[in-house]
MARKOL-519238 format. One record per residue (C-alpha): residue in one letter; x, y, z. Coordinates in steps of 0.02 Angstrom, whole numbers, padded with zeros to 5 digits, always signed. Each point is the difference from the previous one (the first is absolute). Layout:
BEGIN
AXYZ ...
END
This chain:
BEGIN
M+01046-01561+01080 R+00035+00051+00180 R-00002+00183-00052 L-00169-00026-00083 F-00076-00078+00157 F+00077+00138+00104 F-00077+00135-00110 F-00175-00073+00008 G+00020-00028+00185 L+00048+00183+00019 I-00158+00054-00092 Q-00109-00104+00115 A+00089+00065+00154 V-00023+00180-00054 A-00178-00024-00059 F-00071-00086+00152 A+00108+00072+00138 Q-00098+00082+00140 P+00019+00188-00013 P+00021+00125+00141 S-00155+00058+00089 K+00018+00183-00049 P-00003+00088-00168 I+00169+00040-00073 L+00037+00149-00111 L+00167-00019-00087 K+00071+00175-00012 S+00140+00048-00118 K+00065+00166-00063 N-00010-00058-00178 Q-00002+00151-00114 W-00022-00118-00147 V-00180-00045+00036 D-00051+00113-00142 S-00159-00041-00093 S+00052+00088-00159 L+00144-00121-00023 D-00105-00151+00044 K-00124+00057-00132 D+00133-00025-00131 G+00011-00180+00055 W+00187+00000+00028 K-00001-00084+00167 Y-00101-00072+00139 F+00009+00070+00175 Q-00053-00120+00133 D-00149+00055+00100 Q+00074+00067+00161 Y-00159-00021+00097 T-00044-00167+00080 D-00167+00007+00087 E-00006-00136+00131 S-00116+00082+00124 A-00138-00127-00020 L+00115-00145+00037 S-00001+00044+00183 E-00113-00113+00097 G-00163+00082+00048 I-00140-00040+00118 D-00101-00090-00134 E+00033-00182-00040 M+00036+00049-00181 P+00119+00149-00013 F-00036+00131-00134 V+00126-00009-00141 P+00029+00156-00108 S-00052-00001-00182 L+00120+00024-00144 L+00036+00182-00038 Q-00080+00068-00158 S+00128+00132-00043 G+00159-00027-00099 K+00049-00125-00133 D+00004-00185+00034 L+00169-00083+00005 F-00011-00083-00172 S-00046+00161-00091 S+00132+00100+00092 L+00138-00118-00052 T-00054-00030-00180 G-00092+00158-00054 F+00149+00073-00091 S+00112-00150-00036 F-00132-00098-00097 S-00068+00149-00096 I+00132-00012-00137 R-00091-00155-00065 R-00175+00076+00024 F-00041-00114+00146 R-00181+00006+00060 M-00054-00082+00161 K-00101-00159-00026 G+00010+00024-00189 L-00151+00115+00002 S-00036+00133-00131 N+00014+00185+00043 R-00185+00022+00036 Y+00018-00111+00155 F+00117+00124+00085 S-00070+00160+00073 Q+00062+00172+00049 S-00101+00136+00083 I+00037+00180+00050 H-00106+00068+00141 E-00104-00160-00020 I-00048+00037-00182 S+00051-00138-00119 M+00134+00044-00128 N-00029-00155-00108 Q-00061+00060-00168 L-00169-00066-00058 S+00064-00007-00179 D+00141-00125+00021 G+00013-00039+00187 N+00176+00072+00010 I+00067+00116+00135 P+00072+00162-00074 W+00157+00003+00109 S+00081+00136-00106 N-00135+00124+00052 W+00088+00023+00167 G+00173-00061-00050 G+00151+00093+00069 L-00083+00047+00165 N+00086-00134+00103 E+00021+00110+00153 V-00187+00022+00027 T-00085-00148-00084 S+00073-00131+00117 N-00131+00019+00137 N-00086-00163-00047 Q-00086-00147+00077 Y+00016-00166-00088 A-00110-00155-00004 A+00071-00157-00082 G-00121-00119-00081 L-00166-00020+00089 K+00059+00078+00163 D-00128+00112+00081 N+00023+00188-00005 E-00093+00148+00074 Y-00036+00095-00159 Q-00070-00106-00143 F-00038-00175-00058 G+00178-00015-00065 A+00062-00109-00142 L+00053-00179-00032 G+00179+00053-00036 N+00039+00140+00121 S-00070+00169+00050 V+00088+00164+00038 F-00088+00143+00091 M+00086+00168-00012 Q-00032+00148+00117 L+00065+00171-00051 N-00070+00109+00140 A+00130+00127+00055 S-00035-00036+00184 K+00038-00185-00026 L+00170+00028-00082 F+00160+00004+00102 P+00061+00181+00026 Q+00158+00025-00103 T+00102+00114-00110 T+00102-00096-00128 F+00105+00035-00154 T+00032-00153-00108 L+00118-00031-00145 N-00005-00163-00098 L+00127-00052-00131 S-00035-00152-00108 N+00030-00083-00168 R-00179-00060-00013 N-00146+00082-00090 Y+00045+00165+00081 H+00174+00057+00051 Q-00029+00141+00125 R-00141+00031+00121 F-00015+00154+00110 A-00133+00006+00135 F-00052+00117+00139 T-00126-00049+00133 K-00066+00101+00145 V-00127-00064+00127 W-00048+00121+00139 S-00055-00059+00171 V-00181+00028+00049 S-00025+00180+00056 K-00090+00053+00158 K-00149+00051-00107 G-00012-00172-00079 W+00081+00037-00168 S+00118-00123-00086 V+00092+00029-00163 A+00111-00113-00105 T+00079+00032-00168 S+00121-00091-00114 V+00072+00030-00172 A+00116-00111-00102 F+00084+00015-00169 K+00071-00147-00098 Q+00097+00004-00163 G+00116-00107-00103 I+00075-00011-00174 G+00089-00149-00075 G+00057-00131+00123 Q+00004-00182-00051 L-00117+00033-00146 I+00067+00144-00105 P-00168+00078-00048 N-00077-00006+00173 E-00065+00162+00073 F-00099+00034+00158 K-00076+00157+00075 G-00117+00002+00147 L-00069+00129+00122 S-00097-00060+00152 Y-00092+00111+00122 F-00100-00022+00160 L-00096+00113+00120 S-00100-00057+00151 I-00095+00111+00123 D-00093-00061+00154 K-00111+00093+00120 R-00062-00078+00160 V-00158+00073+00078 K-00050-00092+00158 N-00053-00174-00060 H+00021+00042-00184 L+00153-00015-00110 I-00016+00083-00171 S+00136-00035-00127 L+00045+00062-00173 V+00132-00085-00107 L+00064+00049-00172 L+00129-00109-00087 G+00060-00044-00172 N+00145-00059-00107 R+00036+00075-00171 Q+00112-00123-00090 M+00070-00016-00176 N+00114-00143-00047 T+00051-00113-00142 R-00059-00180-00004 T+00096-00161-00025 A-00048-00122-00139 A+00022-00188-00001 I+00122-00068-00130 T+00033-00166-00087 Q+00156-00107+00018 E+00043+00037-00181 L+00015+00185+00041 V+00114-00043+00146 D+00111-00099-00118 L+00000+00138-00131 T+00045+00140+00119 G+00107-00098+00122 T-00094+00072+00149 K-00158-00035+00099 L-00021+00186+00028 Y-00053+00034-00180 Q-00156+00106-00019 P-00086+00026-00170 S-00104+00153+00045 W+00132+00135-00024 G+00112+00072-00134 F+00093+00156-00051 Q-00082+00157-00068 S+00124+00132-00055 N+00132-00094+00101 K-00104+00008+00159 I-00081-00147+00087 R-00190-00005-00013 N-00115-00132+00076 A-00170-00050-00069 N-00056-00098+00154 W-00047+00122+00139 Q-00130-00008+00136 F-00075+00141+00103 N-00105-00008+00158 H-00077+00132+00112 H-00154-00030+00107 P-00012+00124+00145 M-00109-00057+00146 L-00097+00102+00126 L-00061-00090+00157 I-00112+00074+00134 S-00034-00106+00153 H-00094+00016+00163 E+00022-00105+00156 Y-00129+00017+00137 N-00002-00087+00168 L-00186-00006+00033 H+00027-00098+00159 E+00146-00081+00086 K-00053-00161-00087 I-00062+00070-00167 K+00106+00080-00134 Q-00049+00064-00171 V+00124+00026-00142 S-00054+00081-00164 S+00106+00043-00152 L-00021+00085-00168 L+00119-00025-00147 I+00008+00108-00155 S+00129-00038-00133 M+00025+00040-00183 G+00146-00013-00116 E+00078-00074-00155 K+00121-00133-00052 Y+00060-00042-00173 S+00133-00096-00093 T+00077+00049-00165 A+00028-00109-00154 L+00033+00014-00186 D-00147-00018-00121 W+00005-00013-00189 F-00118-00006-00150 N+00043-00076-00169 A+00184-00006+00046 A+00133-00124+00054 D+00007-00051+00182 P+00117+00125+00087 R+00045-00116+00145 P+00180-00059-00019 D-00036-00168+00085 Y-00141-00043-00124 Y+00019-00185-00041 R+00015+00028-00189 Y+00157+00105+00026 L+00094-00137+00096 P+00110-00141-00070 S-00117-00137+00065 F-00138+00057-00119 F+00096-00050-00155 K-00005-00185-00045 D+00146+00019-00120 S+00153-00027+00110 L+00112+00111-00108 L-00123+00143+00005 S-00020-00024+00187 Q+00189+00010+00023 D+00007+00159-00105 V-00132+00083+00111 F+00096-00055+00154 K+00163+00074-00065 Q-00087+00160-00052 I-00068+00024+00176 Q+00169-00037+00076 M+00082+00131-00111 N-00138+00127+00031 P-00075-00025+00174 S-00107+00157-00020 Q-00118-00106-00107 L-00066-00070+00164 Q-00051+00173+00060 I-00139+00115-00060 N+00054+00108-00147 W-00090+00159+00048 D+00077+00104-00140 H-00063-00126-00128 L-00178+00008+00070 Y+00003+00189-00018 W+00065-00016-00178 I-00139-00122-00049 N-00134+00114+00073 Q+00064+00151-00094 N+00031-00084-00168 S-00136-00132-00025 T-00148+00113-00039 T-00017+00174-00073 D-00106+00059+00148 N+00114-00074+00135 R-00129-00122+00069 A+00078-00105+00138 R+00059-00176-00034 Y+00074-00009+00174 L-00048+00084+00162 L+00028-00013+00186 E-00159-00034+00098 D-00055+00011+00181 R-00109-00142+00064 V-00095+00094+00133 E-00101-00047+00153 Q-00083+00145+00092 S-00089-00040+00162 K-00115+00081+00126 K-00033-00087+00165 V-00112+00032+00149 G-00004-00109+00154 L-00105+00015+00157 N+00023-00113+00151 S-00075-00009+00173 R+00035-00127+00137 Y-00066-00025+00176 R+00107-00091+00127 I-00096-00061+00153 Q+00090-00080+00148 L-00149-00085+00084 N+00107-00066+00140 S+00179-00050+00035 R-00019-00155-00107 L-00120+00046-00140 L+00036+00124-00139 V-00117+00031-00147 S+00017+00119-00146 F-00109+00057-00145 Q+00061+00082-00158 G-00077+00077-00155 Q+00097+00060-00151 Y-00044+00076-00169 R+00122+00020-00144 L-00022+00084-00168 E+00137-00017-00130 V-00008+00076-00174 Y+00136-00043-00126 Q+00018+00077-00172 Y+00113-00089-00124 F+00061+00074-00163 K+00151+00023-00112 R+00077+00171-00022 I+00128+00064-00124 N+00161+00041+00091 D+00111+00041-00150 L-00032-00004-00188 L+00187-00024-00031 G+00015+00138-00128 A-00167-00032-00086 A-00141+00127-00014 Y-00149-00108+00048 S-00076-00173+00006 I-00174-00073-00031 N-00103-00093+00129 W-00010-00164-00098 N+00007-00182+00053 Q+00138-00082-00101 F-00054-00175+00051 A-00168+00025-00087 E+00079+00033-00170 D-00033-00181-00051 N-00187+00023+00021 L-00110+00030-00154 P+00057+00145-00111 G-00095+00159+00039 S-00050-00067+00170 T-00012+00119+00146 A+00093-00126+00108 I+00161+00100-00021 Q-00074+00144+00101 N+00048+00001+00184 D-00142+00124+00029 L-00147+00006-00119 N-00060+00157+00088 K+00153+00088-00070 P+00050-00094-00159 N+00173+00031-00073 Q+00043+00108+00150 I+00162+00097-00016 I+00101-00020+00160 K+00152+00092+00065 V+00107+00004+00158 G-00108-00012+00155 D-00152-00069-00091 H-00086-00163+00049 F-00007-00142-00125 G-00012-00189-00018 Y-00119-00037+00144 N-00088+00104+00131 Y-00114-00072+00133 T-00043+00017+00184 M-00032-00131+00134 H-00121+00045+00140 L+00029-00115+00149 Q-00091+00002+00167 Q+00003-00110+00153 W-00097-00003+00163 L+00074-00100+00145 F-00070-00052+00169 H+00108-00092+00126 S-00018-00063+00178 Q+00113-00101+00112 V+00008-00072+00174 L+00155-00033+00106 Y-00027-00104+00157 T+00142-00030+00123 L+00004-00139+00130 P+00139-00048+00121 K+00067-00135-00116 F-00088+00034-00166 D-00030+00143-00120 F-00144-00008-00123 N-00032+00115-00147 A-00131+00005-00137 A-00033+00126-00137 V-00124+00021-00141 E-00001+00120-00146 Y-00125+00041-00137 T+00040+00099-00157 A-00107+00064-00143 T+00097+00051-00155 Q-00053+00088-00160 Y+00098+00015-00163 Q-00048+00106-00151 R+00095+00048-00157 E-00025+00166-00089 G+00070+00015-00175 M+00057+00170-00062 Y+00029-00065-00177 R-00120-00088-00119 N+00118-00131-00068 G-00014-00044-00184 V+00005-00188+00032 F-00123+00006+00147 P-00114+00148-00038 Q-00143-00069+00106 N+00103-00058+00149 S+00132+00134+00026 Y-00075+00172+00029 G-00091+00058+00157 H-00044-00092+00160 S-00010-00189+00000 E-00119-00101+00106 P+00069-00002+00177 D+00055-00162+00083 Y-00042-00036+00182 F+00087-00124+00114 S-00043-00051+00178 N+00136-00084+00100 G+00044-00051+00175 Q+00143-00057+00108 I+00006-00093+00165 K+00144-00055+00108 M+00022-00081+00169 G+00150-00037+00107 V+00048-00072+00168 T+00166+00016+00093 Y+00050-00113+00143 K+00118+00088+00121 L+00101-00133+00088 N+00093+00137+00091 G+00072+00170-00041 R+00126-00079-00117 N-00089-00140-00091 Y-00151+00030-00112 F-00093-00120-00114 Y-00129+00064-00124 F-00123-00058-00132 R-00085+00117-00124 S-00116-00022-00147 A-00087+00115-00124 F-00113+00007-00152 S+00014+00147-00120 S-00108+00050-00148 K+00059+00143-00111 P-00068+00076-00160 P+00100-00025-00159 L+00121+00141-00031 V-00066+00124-00126 N+00153-00026-00109 D-00046-00185-00010 L-00186+00029-00029 Y+00007+00100-00163 I+00080-00088-00147 S+00072+00155-00082 P-00058+00155+00092 R+00112+00109-00108 I-00122-00016-00145 S-00163-00078+00062 S-00110-00043+00149 L-00009-00186-00043 K+00028-00113+00150 Q+00046-00178+00034 T-00146-00121-00017 D+00046-00108+00149 I-00002+00127+00143 S+00014-00058+00181 N+00061+00057+00169 E+00173-00054+00051 Q-00003-00111+00155 A+00142-00044+00119 Y+00011-00121+00145 M+00146+00005+00121 T+00052-00094+00155 E+00159+00025+00101 A+00067-00069+00162 G+00158+00040+00092 Y+00108+00019+00152 I+00086+00156+00070 L+00138+00004+00129 Q+00048+00165+00081 A+00142-00021+00123 P+00138+00123+00047 S+00135-00094-00096 L-00102-00092-00131 K-00143+00052-00113 L-00078-00129-00114 T-00152-00012-00113 A-00067-00145-00102 N-00152+00018-00111 A-00080-00131-00114 Y-00125+00064-00128 W-00122-00062-00132 V-00086+00117-00124 S-00120-00036-00141 V-00052+00136-00124 Q-00142-00040-00120 H-00088+00081-00149 A+00132+00132-00032 M+00003+00094-00166 D+00133+00082-00108 V+00019+00092-00166 M+00160+00005-00103 S+00024+00114-00151 F+00140-00020-00128 Y+00040-00009-00186 H-00049-00167-00076 D+00090-00055-00160 G-00142-00114-00051 Y-00129+00139+00007 R+00124+00134-00052 N-00079+00113+00129 L-00008+00043+00183 V-00100-00136+00087 N-00073-00022+00173 Y+00008-00167+00088 A-00138-00004+00132 L+00030-00134+00132 S-00130-00060+00125 N-00026-00138+00128 I+00181+00010+00060 D+00027-00105+00156 T+00162-00003+00100 R+00059-00082+00160 M+00142+00055+00114 L+00066-00099+00147 G+00160+00014+00097 L+00096+00038+00159 E+00077+00161+00066 F+00132-00014+00134 S+00105+00136+00081 M+00117+00009+00148 A+00113+00127+00087 Y+00117-00069+00132 T+00114+00106+00110 L+00166-00092+00003 S+00079+00123+00121 A-00014+00181+00051 G-00026+00097-00161 L+00017-00150-00117 T-00158-00069-00083 L-00021-00144-00122 S-00158+00004-00106 T-00078-00106-00134 A-00162-00007-00099 I-00067-00129-00122 N-00150-00003-00116 A-00032-00167-00083 G-00157-00003-00105 K-00086-00085-00144 Y-00108+00117-00103 A-00091-00069-00153 Y-00148+00014-00117 I-00120-00140+00041 Q-00111-00008-00154 R-00015+00054-00181 P-00065+00178-00022 N-00109+00057-00145 Y+00059+00125-00129 S-00078+00102-00140 V+00084+00109-00131 M-00061+00164-00074 A+00102+00106-00118 D-00003+00189+00013 N-00069+00015-00177 E-00141-00127+00020 Q-00166+00006+00092 Y-00013-00185+00036 I+00094-00135+00096 S+00108-00090-00126 E+00062-00143+00107 K-00044-00094+00159 G+00081-00141+00095 I+00087-00057+00157 L+00178+00024+00061 Y+00095-00158+00043 I+00086+00066+00156 D-00067-00115+00135 Q+00137-00023+00133 F+00108+00135-00080 P+00097+00099+00130 I-00053+00178+00039 T+00131+00108-00082 G+00091+00163+00035 L+00059-00035+00178 P+00114-00123+00092 Q-00090-00143+00086 L+00153-00042+00104 A+00091+00139+00092 V+00127-00012+00141 Y+00078+00141+00101 S+00140-00007+00128 G+00086+00143+00088 L+00124+00041+00136 A-00021+00168+00086 Y+00110+00086+00127 R-00030+00162+00091 T+00080+00086+00146 N-00092+00091+00137 G-00074+00130-00116 N+00140+00059-00115 L+00042-00134-00128 F-00104-00121-00102 L+00067-00132-00123 N-00098-00129-00098 L+00056-00131-00127 S-00138-00099-00084 S-00030-00118-00144 S-00155-00046-00098 Y-00036-00150-00109 M-00150+00002-00118 G-00055-00138-00116 N-00146-00090-00082 Q-00048+00152-00103 W-00073+00000-00174 L-00026+00134-00132 S-00173+00069-00030 F-00066-00113-00137 N-00087+00026-00167 P-00174-00079+00000 I-00001-00027-00190 R+00135-00133+00016 R-00114-00101+00113 T-00149-00014-00118 Y-00055-00143-00111 D+00024+00101-00160 A+00180+00042+00045 A+00042-00182+00027 L-00086-00048-00163 N+00113+00113-00104 L+00164-00057+00076 P+00133-00074-00114 S+00021-00187+00025 N+00182+00019+00050 L-00036+00122+00143 D-00009-00064+00178 H-00176+00037+00061 N+00058+00012+00180 L+00123+00136-00048 M-00143+00108-00061 S-00131-00040+00132 N+00104-00008+00159 P+00028+00166+00090 S+00173+00078-00007 E+00097-00007+00164 I+00133+00129+00041 P+00162-00041+00093 N+00003+00000+00188 A+00080+00152+00081 F+00118+00016+00149 I+00029+00178+00061 V+00109+00069+00139 D-00040+00169+00080 F+00090+00105+00129 S-00058+00148+00103 A+00080+00106+00134 G-00055+00146+00107 Y+00087+00116+00120 S-00070+00137+00111 C+00097+00128+00097 R-00051+00143+00113 I+00084+00161-00055 K-00071+00117+00131 K-00100-00012+00161 F-00091+00142+00087 R-00038+00026+00183 D-00184-00037-00023 G+00044-00174-00065 H-00028+00043-00182 A+00138-00059-00118 Y+00054+00004-00183 Y+00035-00166-00085 L+00086-00045-00162 Q-00049-00168-00074 F+00076-00098-00142 F-00074-00149-00087 L+00073-00103-00142 G-00092-00136-00094 V+00088-00106-00131 N-00100-00124-00103 N+00066-00139-00109 L+00167+00004+00088 L+00067-00138-00113 N-00031+00109-00155 Q-00106-00129-00091 S-00112+00017-00151 I-00173-00055+00051 I-00160-00028-00099 T-00132+00085+00106 G-00148-00048-00109 G-00068-00001-00175 Y-00133-00071-00113 E-00036-00103-00152 Q-00047+00118-00139 L-00186-00002-00033 R+00036+00012-00185 F+00021-00177-00066 D+00036-00082-00167 T-00169-00088-00015 A+00033-00063-00176 G+00174-00074+00021 G+00013-00028+00187 N+00173+00078+00000 L+00038+00041+00183 N+00158+00095-00046 K-00093+00124-00110 F-00068+00088+00155 P+00113-00061+00142 N-00016+00032+00185 K+00041+00171+00069 Y+00091+00028+00165 Y+00031+00134+00129 F+00176+00005+00071 S+00081+00071+00155 T+00186+00012-00032 G+00136+00051+00119 T+00012+00061+00179 L-00122+00133+00058 Y+00028+00115+00146 S-00091+00134+00099 L+00083+00117+00125 S-00108+00102+00118 I+00063+00143+00108 K-00125+00072+00122 W+00019+00147+00117 K-00128-00004+00140 L-00024+00158+00103 
END
């Protein structure tokens, strides 16, 4: 108890102690302050700058206290950004659309799904770390921001640190080797700046035998300064091809004896072949112009042009047995006869290859089932091609030393084309563009045709089939904000207005929806706005108290607006804007030996929408569950602290304790892919259900030691709990409860599935040495960094979901059991960097 009182007394003494009267700049020759490593989230380097200049007593009765710096990550995010990611942690329990990323002030959040395409610039760690970060509703100079957090990336060559580096990474993760070269030239006398970087990543095997990874990243930035103008050109991209990991059931773990089992591969002619690949390549060209019109007025304009393709591969079949080895009818649990179930179990144990794809058999079926070698099986690409244009302009006006205003306008055009493409006919000669799920329609019906404009179309490798449509998305944005600084208070306010347009264009006239599939649909228009306000009380240069609040209105995501855009332009009937309210309040301490943040938050999201598509046993078809009027509430506390125990030794901790739940019963409607009408309506009984897919309790603790610039060591642990699997909405309907057997516990079916809590220990170490020094002060450095995750070599469930397919007739939960993602074993990454 005495130690506890002493610790809190120490915090008060540090927090409210009177500081010196002059600013202090803590200097250290720390070669490890390297943004590319911090980008990977391995460690947290304490901010070496403590600005206490305003604490000196001035002539005025109320001394001017400096505002919080905008640049850099906040303490909580720096400590937890990597450690909590294994369990898909999201700050404040918010969905992806409430986090924002911009490059040269143009938003990267996709209008289609709200996600940020991180992989588009993946692998360019050495140059993409020049970021500013705004947590929560904190003010920022560039945009309105987001409720979760906002990252603003600058890639101008003149704003990157001059360097020449060669980097080698060795790892047992997704990729095993990474080679990178980066060169950033200093600004020339004529105002030119150039930066370039290239990286190659590859890997085969590893923990999961069929895993493969190949990636090539590239970057070029050229700046030219002409008087008050800075003109920049940036070209970057990441061409990546890798296999994907599938979730598996506990039965498959028991059958194979490993949590590393993957069903998407098998042997073809004694060579491993994977059916589950994904490809991504979206080059980006950015042109920007900065102009200082006046010492108090600055204009920044940017143009983005991007186009590219991503696709994933999968097996498809027509009038043939399911080729997936983990299909539920092939497993022992499917058979009610215990003897037959045991026989299947023994057969799999004696011949484990049954749980892998039999590629040779698929080829044999294709070449021997029909006289004309029509395909029963094929490998398909599910393609998304995109074209994007973004235009942004912002004026920054410093009216006086205390008042800053800014105005921004942005236009974005995004065009996405979705289709399936034949990758491999697996030994067959051709296929036909038919819809196998429409075979149960009336005999002679045209419903079987995927495209009535080309009935009975013969398709071969490279041809489109199945579905083919384009989404035309546009958004206009106008934003303004005011920052007002007083000696003891900071005030900020921002408003934003957006106008959004969605329109579907069908390339096929679908046989089930001939009137609602081909050509342009009626466009949808949405008008939305956001407003936020905040005030910070600056007790002194170390203690800050703040209160912030915001209202946000967003259009429904286009993927949640259309019920089944693959085949028709039909939309949900209950369409509404998504609204969010958020309030947060907190305290920040910035002292030389102690940094501390505490943030309490409350968020309410209303009128959200969602669409889920899956195979339904009752309808014997693909169905689309359209959900509307989804309301959620998130409240909690974020706490973080970094305390310097002694010279070079720092103790840190971070805690997120939240309660995230649905707060009413959403509406749902069901439409099958082979029907033109809604076949079922109702409500989901999920009031007070927890929000799933992320931990609601997460705790981090770490002990870091570093010498005066050469050695860095960090040992940390993370605890994550209160996490549930993504749930199946069918199990929470009235009809599902009505069909349950009398001997089945209703709570077992309706309650969400919780996954075990996880405790993970990580270790990282870094060492830097100077290998040569020149007379002009220039030196060569060799840096080593080692990161080891899951030091205790545990098997951890990182996430999963309840299968959307459900036994509606019998209510048998074990027929389609939960599926899980696993992280098994210790992972490491070794980085060797030569800096010239």
